[in-house]
C-alpha positions in Angstrom: -27.2 -56.8 -104.9 -26.9 -57.6 -101.2 -29.0 -58.6 -98.2 -28.8 -56.6 -95.0 -30.0 -59.1 -92.4 -30.7 -59.3 -88.7 -32.2 -55.8 -88.4 -35.2 -54.0 -87.1 -36.7 -51.7 -89.7 -38.6 -48.4 -89.1 -40.3 -48.0 -92.5 -41.7 -44.5 -91.6 -44.4 -45.0 -94.3 -47.5 -42.9 -93.9 -49.9 -45.9 -93.9 -48.4 -47.6 -90.9 -48.9 -46.5 -87.3 -46.0 -44.9 -85.5 -42.7 -45.9 -87.0 -44.0 -48.7 -89.2 -41.8 -51.2 -87.3 -40.8 -54.5 -88.7 -38.9 -56.8 -86.3 -36.6 -59.7 -87.3 -36.3 -58.1 -90.7 -34.0 -57.8 -93.6 -33.6 -55.5 -96.6 -32.4 -56.2 -100.2 -30.4 -53.5 -101.9 -29.9 -53.5 -105.6 -27.4 -50.8 -106.8 -28.8 -47.6 -105.3 -32.3 -48.9 -104.7 -34.2 -50.9 -102.2 -35.4 -54.1 -103.9 -37.3 -55.5 -100.9 -37.8 -55.0 -97.2 -39.8 -57.0 -94.7 -39.7 -59.9 -92.2 -36.8 -62.3 -92.7 -39.2 -65.2 -92.9 -40.9 -63.6 -95.9 -37.7 -63.0 -98.0 -38.6 -64.0 -101.6 -36.6 -67.0 -102.9 -35.3 -65.0 -105.8 -33.0 -63.1 -103.4 -31.8 -66.1 -101.4 -28.5 -66.4 -103.1 -27.5 -62.7 -102.8 -24.4 -61.8 -100.6 -25.5 -61.1 -97.0 -24.4 -58.6 -94.4 -25.8 -59.1 -90.9 -26.2 -56.0 -88.7 -26.6 -57.6 -85.3 -30.2 -56.7 -84.6 -29.6 -52.9 -85.2 -32.3 -50.4 -86.2 -32.5 -49.2 -89.8 -34.3 -46.0 -90.7 -34.5 -43.9 -93.8 -31.5 -41.7 -94.1 -32.2 -38.4 -92.3 -33.0 -35.3 -94.3 -32.3 -31.7 -93.2 -34.8 -29.8 -95.3 -34.0 -26.2 -94.2 -30.4 -24.9 -93.9 -28.3 -21.8 -94.6 -25.1 -23.8 -94.4 -23.1 -21.7 -96.9 -22.0 -18.4 -95.5 -18.9 -16.3 -94.6 -17.9 -15.2 -91.1 -19.7 -15.9 -87.8 -21.9 -14.0 -85.3 -20.4 -15.3 -82.0 -19.7 -11.8 -80.8 -23.2 -10.8 -81.6 -24.5 -13.7 -79.6 -22.3 -12.6 -76.7 -23.5 -9.0 -76.9 -27.2 -10.1 -76.9 -26.6 -12.0 -73.7 -24.9 -9.0 -72.2 -28.1 -7.0 -72.8 -27.5 -5.3 -76.1 -30.5 -4.7 -78.3 -31.0 -5.0 -82.0 -30.0 -1.5 -82.9 -26.9 -1.5 -80.7 -25.8 -4.8 -82.3 -26.4 -3.3 -85.8 -24.4 -0.2 -85.0 -21.6 -2.4 -83.9 -21.6 -4.1 -87.3 -23.7 -7.1 -86.3 -26.9 -8.5 -87.7 -27.5 -10.2 -91.1 -25.6 -7.5 -92.9 -22.4 -8.6 -91.2 -22.9 -12.0 -92.7 -23.6 -10.4 -96.0 -20.3 -8.5 -95.9 -18.3 -11.6 -95.0 -20.1 -13.7 -97.6 -19.5 -11.2 -100.4 -15.9 -11.1 -99.5 -15.4 -14.9 -99.6 -14.4 -16.8 -102.6 -16.3 -19.9 -103.8 -13.4 -22.1 -102.6 -13.5 -20.3 -99.2 -17.3 -20.8 -98.9 -16.9 -24.5 -99.6 -14.1 -24.8 -97.1 -16.1 -23.0 -94.4 -19.3 -25.1 -95.0 -17.8 -28.6 -95.2 -17.2 -29.0 -91.4 -20.8 -28.0 -90.8 -21.9 -30.5 -93.5 -19.7 -33.2 -92.0 -21.3 -32.8 -88.6 -24.7 -33.5 -90.2 -23.5 -36.5 -92.2 -22.0 -38.0 -89.0 -25.5 -38.2 -87.7 -27.0 -40.2 -90.6 -28.0 -37.3 -92.8 -28.2 -38.3 -96.5 -30.0 -35.2 -98.0 -29.5 -31.5 -97.2 -31.2 -28.4 -98.5 -28.9 -25.3 -98.8 -30.2 -21.8 -99.4 -28.6 -18.7 -100.8 -29.5 -15.4 -99.2 -26.4 -13.9 -97.7 -25.0 -12.4 -100.9 -28.0 -10.1 -101.7 -26.4 -9.3 -105.1 -26.5 -11.6 -108.1 -22.9 -12.6 -108.3 -22.6 -13.4 -104.5 -25.9 -15.3 -104.5 -24.7 -17.4 -107.5 -21.4 -18.0 -105.8 -23.2 -19.4 -102.8 -25.2 -21.8 -105.0 -22.1 -22.9 -106.9 -20.5 -23.7 -103.5 -23.6 -25.7 -102.5 -23.5 -27.7 -105.7 -19.8 -28.4 -105.1 -20.5 -29.7 -101.6 -22.8 -32.3 -103.2 -20.0 -33.5 -105.3 -17.4 -33.4 -102.6 -19.4 -35.5 -100.2 -21.8 -38.5 -100.6 -24.9 -36.5 -99.9 -27.8 -35.1 -102.1 -27.8 -31.3 -101.9 -31.0 -29.5 -102.8 -30.4 -25.8 -103.6 -32.8 -22.9 -102.9 -32.8 -19.3 -104.2 -33.3 -17.0 -101.2 -32.2 -13.6 -102.5 -35.5 -12.2 -101.0 -34.0 -12.7 -97.6 -33.3 -9.1 -96.7 -32.9 -5.7 -98.3 -29.2 -4.7 -98.9 -28.0 -1.2 -98.1 -27.6 -0.2 -101.7 -31.3 -0.8 -102.3 -32.5 0.7 -99.0 -34.7 3.2 -100.9 -35.6 1.0 -103.8 -37.4 -2.2 -102.7 -39.2 -2.7 -106.0 -35.8 -2.3 -107.8 -34.2 -4.9 -105.7 -37.0 -7.4 -106.3 -36.8 -6.8 -110.0 -33.1 -6.4 -110.6 -31.6 -8.9 -108.1 -34.3 -11.3 -106.8 -36.1 -12.0 -110.1 -33.3 -11.3 -112.6 -30.9 -13.4 -110.5 -33.4 -16.2 -110.2 -33.7 -16.3 -114.0 -30.0 -16.4 -114.4 -29.5 -19.1 -111.7 -32.2 -21.2 -113.3 -30.5 -20.8 -116.7 -27.3 -22.0 -115.1 -29.0 -25.0 -113.5 -28.2 -23.8 -109.9 -31.5 -23.8 -108.2 -34.1 -26.5 -107.3 -36.6 -24.2 -105.5 -37.3 -20.5 -104.6 -37.8 -19.1 -101.1 -38.4 -15.8 -99.4 -38.6 -14.2 -96.0 -42.1 -12.9 -95.3 -41.9 -10.6 -92.3 -42.1 -7.0 -91.3 -38.3 -6.8 -91.3 -38.1 -8.3 -94.8 -40.7 -8.6 -97.5 -44.5 -8.6 -97.6 -46.8 -11.2 -99.1 -47.7 -9.1 -102.1 -44.0 -8.5 -102.9 -43.1 -12.2 -102.6 -46.2 -13.2 -104.7 -44.5 -11.5 -107.7 -41.4 -13.6 -107.1 -43.4 -16.8 -106.8 -45.4 -16.0 -110.0 -42.1 -15.7 -111.9 -40.8 -18.9 -110.3 -43.9 -20.7 -111.4 -43.4 -19.5 -115.0 -39.9 -21.0 -114.8 -41.2 -24.3 -113.4 -39.6 -23.9 -110.0 -41.4 -24.9 -106.8 -41.6 -22.4 -104.0 -41.4 -22.3 -100.2 -41.5 -19.5 -97.6 -40.2 -18.3 -94.3 -43.5 -17.3 -92.8 -45.1 -16.3 -89.5 -42.0 -16.4 -87.4 -42.4 -13.0 -85.7 -45.9 -12.0 -86.7 -48.8 -13.2 -88.8 -48.7 -11.4 -92.2 -50.6 -14.1 -94.0 -47.5 -15.4 -95.7 -48.3 -19.1 -95.2 -51.7 -18.7 -96.8 -50.1 -16.8 -99.8 -47.6 -19.6 -100.1 -50.3 -22.2 -100.0 -52.1 -20.4 -102.8 -48.9 -20.8 -104.8 -48.9 -24.6 -104.0 -45.7 -24.1 -101.9 -43.8 -27.2 -100.9 -43.5 -25.8 -97.4 -44.0 -22.9 -95.1 -41.3 -22.7 -92.4 -41.0 -21.3 -88.8 -44.8 -20.6 -88.2 -44.8 -19.6 -84.6 -47.5 -17.0 -85.3 -49.5 -19.1 -87.8 -53.2 -18.6 -87.4 -56.3 -20.7 -88.3 -56.6 -19.3 -91.9 -53.0 -20.2 -92.6 -53.4 -23.7 -91.2 -56.6 -24.3 -93.3 -54.8 -23.1 -96.5 -51.8 -25.3 -95.9 -54.0 -28.3 -95.2 -55.9 -27.7 -98.5 -52.8 -27.3 -100.6 -50.7 -30.1 -99.0 -48.0 -27.6 -97.9 -45.6 -29.0 -95.3 -45.1 -27.1 -92.0 -41.3 -27.1 -91.4 -40.7 -26.3 -87.7 -37.3 -24.9 -86.7 -36.7 -25.3 -82.9 -33.1 -24.2 -83.2 -34.1 -20.6 -83.9 -36.9 -20.8 -81.3 -34.2 -21.9 -78.7 -31.5 -19.5 -79.8 -33.8 -16.5 -79.8 -35.4 -17.6 -76.5 -38.8 -17.2 -78.1 -42.0 -17.9 -76.1 -44.6 -18.2 -78.8 -44.9 -21.8 -79.8 -45.9 -23.0 -83.3 -49.4 -24.4 -83.3 -48.4 -28.1 -83.3 -51.7 -29.4 -82.0 -53.7 -27.5 -84.5 -51.4 -28.5 -87.4 -51.8 -32.1 -86.3 -55.6 -31.9 -86.1 -55.8 -30.4 -89.5 -53.6 -33.1 -91.0 -50.8 -30.8 -92.1 -47.6 -32.8 -92.4 -44.8 -31.5 -90.0 -41.1 -31.6 -90.8 -38.2 -30.6 -88.6 -34.9 -29.0 -89.7 -31.8 -27.4 -88.1 -32.2 -24.0 -89.9 -28.4 -23.9 -89.5 -27.4 -20.3 -89.9 -24.9 -18.0 -88.3 -27.3 -15.6 -86.6 -30.4 -17.3 -85.1 -29.7 -21.1 -85.3 -26.0 -22.1 -85.3 -27.1 -25.7 -85.0 -25.5 -28.6 -86.9 -27.1 -31.5 -85.1 -30.3 -33.0 -86.6 -30.5 -35.4 -83.6 -30.6 -32.5 -81.2 -33.3 -31.0 -83.4 -35.3 -34.2 -82.8 -35.0 -33.7 -79.1 -36.0 -30.0 -79.3 -39.0 -30.9 -81.4 -40.2 -33.3 -78.7 -39.2 -31.2 -75.7 -39.9 -27.7 -76.8 -42.8 -28.3 -79.3 -44.4 -31.4 -77.7 -44.2 -33.4 -80.9 -44.2 -37.2 -80.3 -40.9 -39.1 -81.0 -42.5 -40.8 -84.1 -43.6 -37.3 -85.4 -40.1 -36.1 -84.9 -38.6 -38.9 -86.9 -41.2 -38.6 -89.6 -40.2 -34.9 -89.6 -36.7 -35.7 -90.7 -37.6 -38.5 -93.1 -40.8 -38.7 -95.1 -42.1 -35.2 -94.3 -38.7 -33.6 -94.9 -38.6 -35.4 -98.3 -42.0 -34.0 -99.1 -40.9 -30.5 -98.0 -38.2 -30.7 -100.7 -40.5 -32.3 -103.4 -38.5 -35.5 -103.3 -40.6 -38.6 -103.9 -37.7 -41.2 -104.0 -36.6 -41.1 -100.4 -37.7 -40.7 -96.8 -39.4 -44.1 -96.5 -38.1 -47.6 -96.6 -40.0 -49.3 -99.5 -39.2 -51.1 -102.7 -37.9 -49.0 -105.6 -37.0 -46.0 -103.4 -33.4 -44.9 -102.9 -31.3 -46.9 -100.6 -30.4 -43.9 -98.4 -30.4 -45.4 -94.9 -29.1 -45.0 -91.4 -28.2 -47.9 -89.1 -28.4 -47.2 -85.4 -27.1 -48.7 -82.2 -30.5 -48.3 -80.4 -33.1 -50.7 -79.2 -36.1 -48.5 -80.1 -36.4 -45.5 -82.5 -37.7 -43.3 -79.7 -34.1 -43.1 -78.5 -33.2 -40.9 -81.4 -35.4 -38.1 -80.0 -34.8 -39.0 -76.3 -31.1 -38.7 -76.0 -29.3 -35.3 -75.7 -25.8 -34.9 -77.1 -25.4 -38.6 -78.0 -24.9 -40.0 -81.5 -25.8 -43.7 -81.8 -25.1 -43.9 -85.6 -23.5 -47.2 -86.6 -23.4 -46.6 -90.4 -24.7 -44.3 -93.1 -25.8 -45.8 -96.4 -26.0 -43.4 -99.4 -27.3 -44.8 -102.6 -26.7 -48.4 -101.4 -23.1 -47.7 -100.4 -21.8 -47.8 -96.8 -20.0 -44.5 -96.2 
């Protein structure tokens, strides 16, 4: 047990206004849990004799959570990025070997060791900014063995670094060439069969899909979600990024943890998400990289009481972003979220988007996953661009 004294605490609990600030505060950590948090003057006598570590008036927040990433993949798409800026269109890039299938080829060719080695620098960049929990999706293998290899690599990352890794099955990400004329076969033979095998192997925590005209429709993904429910797996969905196909409403009917992207989300989808408690995960990195102009309906989500999370969406094609702090700034600057909404989006609402109830807020009995910052006020975390004020990352009560 130890006391962390001389701190300011941003509790980030839903019941407090703004950040839930406590000035002149201290925390008590017992093993990997928070035993107490509050004003220094209210510290219970039973903790008075515990070892103490003063933090010089610094700010303590919950550890940050990146709740939507594609961190494990082979290759890169830098040349495709260059071609797009030189004026090349989608078809021209595809004919040159670009697009998602280029990542699929590189990922299929990579070993599990190779995928881990490629992903770790990306992971380390996030950890250096106070991230203590990361979601990692499959989705670049598009056959069972490659998808399982991605998930095994993701699990290994959680063992190689002090970070909680939550894994998501995303075989319904795109249609591979070998199934170009057999969509139903791919969903049956790879997406659902592979999901069952990954579940049996203990490799997945949730199931996702890409609901879009260039991927799969709501009715197709509903079959996947029905089978996920039978296996006891929660679901989430890439929805309404490029058009409104009603994916978010379908996901809400399946009690989805989250619907993600949402630039084209309409009133029906918002109402369905509000009724189901589905989190809106907003991804400004993809909006920025693709130079989109259609904004997600932040004001309408706010008015409906839909919780909003933010994430990097780190991926090689549309969001090569490995800074959750920059994501906070993008959420504020591009999407007009308030700084407190942005911080809630990478703490309590990000935890909710992953179905995790033991983190994201500073409160007794929750995990002691914390970030200590050299800032005077939590708004600085969303205000600064390209600056990392992290003083220390605490994972399970351990300074790392």
